[in-house]
N, C-alpha and C positions, 0 to 999 in steps of 0.2 A: 428266678425272673429277674431280680436285679441285675445278675450277670448278663442276661439276654438283652436287656435294657442298654446298658453298658455298652456291648459290643456293638449294638445297632447304631447307637450314637456316635462310637468312633468310627465304624465303618462309613457313616454317611458323612460325617466332619471329613474323613480321609478322601472321599469321593469330591467332595466341595474345595477341598485344596488342591486335589490334582486338576479337577477342572478348572479352577480359578488359575491355576499355574499355565495350564495349555491356553487358556484365554489370553493371559498376560504375555506368555512368549508369541503368542501368534498376532499381537498387537505390536506395531512399532514402538519404539522407544519416544518418538515423538510425532505429531501429526505432520506429514509432508506439507509443505507450503511450497509455492512458487512465487518467487521474487521476480520483480521486474526493474531492469535498467532501462533508463530513458535516456538517448542521447539526441542532442537537437541537430537537426539538419543543416542549418546554418553555420553555427561555432562548432560543432562536433565536440561539443562537451557534454557531461552528465548531469541531471538533476541530482542534487546533493542536498541533504537535510543536516543541519546543525545542531548542535546540543542544546543551543537557547531558543529554539523555535524558528531559527533563520532557515531560509531556501536560497539556493544558489546554484550554478553551474560550475564544475570544475573538470579539469582532466579525468577522463574515465579509467578508473582503476578498479572497479567492481567491488569496492568496499561496501561493508554493511551499511554505511550511510547512503550509499547511492542505490541502495536496494528498498523496493517499494512493493508491498501486498496488496492486492485488490481485495477490499471487504465487501460486504453486502451492502445493497443500496436502499432507496427508498421504494421500490418497487415500481419505478417510472424510468429505469435505465441509467440512474446516477448511481455510480459507484464510489466508496470512498478509497483514497490511496494513501495506506499506513505506512511509514518509514520504520525499516526493519530495527533500526537501533533505538530511536525514540520513542518508538509506539504511537506518534502523533500523525495526523492527518493534513494533507495539503489543504490550504485555505485561502481566501482572498475576500476582500470587502466588496469589490466592484462597484465602487460607487461613483468613481470619476472615469475619466479617460485612461489614466494609468493608475494602476493600483498595487498596492502591495501583495506579496504572496509569503506565507509562513507556514508552521506547522503549529496545531492545536487539538485539543480532545478531539476524539473521533466519534462524538455523538452528532446524530445524523441532524444538521443545520444547514440553513442556506450559508453560502459562501465555500461550500467544499468544491474542490474540482473534480470532474470525472474525465474519463478519455473515451474517444470514440475517433476510430482509424486515424491514428497518429495526431489527433488533436485533443488537447486538454480544454476543457471548456467549464464554464460555471452553469449554474442551473437557469440562468437567464438566456443561455443559448446564444450569447453574444459576446460575453467576456472571454477571452482566450489566453492561456498560457505561452509567454513568449520570453525568448532571450533579448537582451538589450545590446546595442551596439558596445556598450559599457562592459568591459570584461567582467564576468562572474555574475550580473544582474539579470535577476529574473522578475516578471510582473505579468499582470494581466490587463489586458485592454481589450477594445473594441476594435476588432480588425480592421484594418486600414487595405481595402484591396488594391490600392495603388502601390503598397508596400510589399518587400520581397518576403513572400510567404514562407519561405524556409526557417524564418524566425519564430514562426508558430508550430513547425512540424517536428515532431519527435519519434524517433524510431525506437522500437521495444525489443529487446532481448531478456532472456530468462537465466537466472542464475540457479 
């Protein structure tokens, strides 16, 4: 009887190991993620995250600092954009006419930038991400319709 129990246990364990191996081999080594690269239509430069929470535009080279992942949102269509290298999300304070943009924790809070139809906007639906006439700078502001709107437009490609 002891031998029968031992064989049964060994048989069941063997099946579990084989089944587990089949599951492991059927699962990719890492979850596939689609990263976006955002190129500004005015400056033809790409949105880039820095190691210290900075955000700027620079020559498009496809580096991981220029790659952004769309994270789940708040259920109202606002999604967070996480930088591939830093793991932090696009933020702005949107408290004045011209606002800083940086990366910060991806906790769902006001101040995160979302994208819709080539435009990044804040939850107030008025503050938009744009480049500056000053080389490399990005900020958010309340769009000025008399201004060249290409400063606010970002084309999206996937890496």
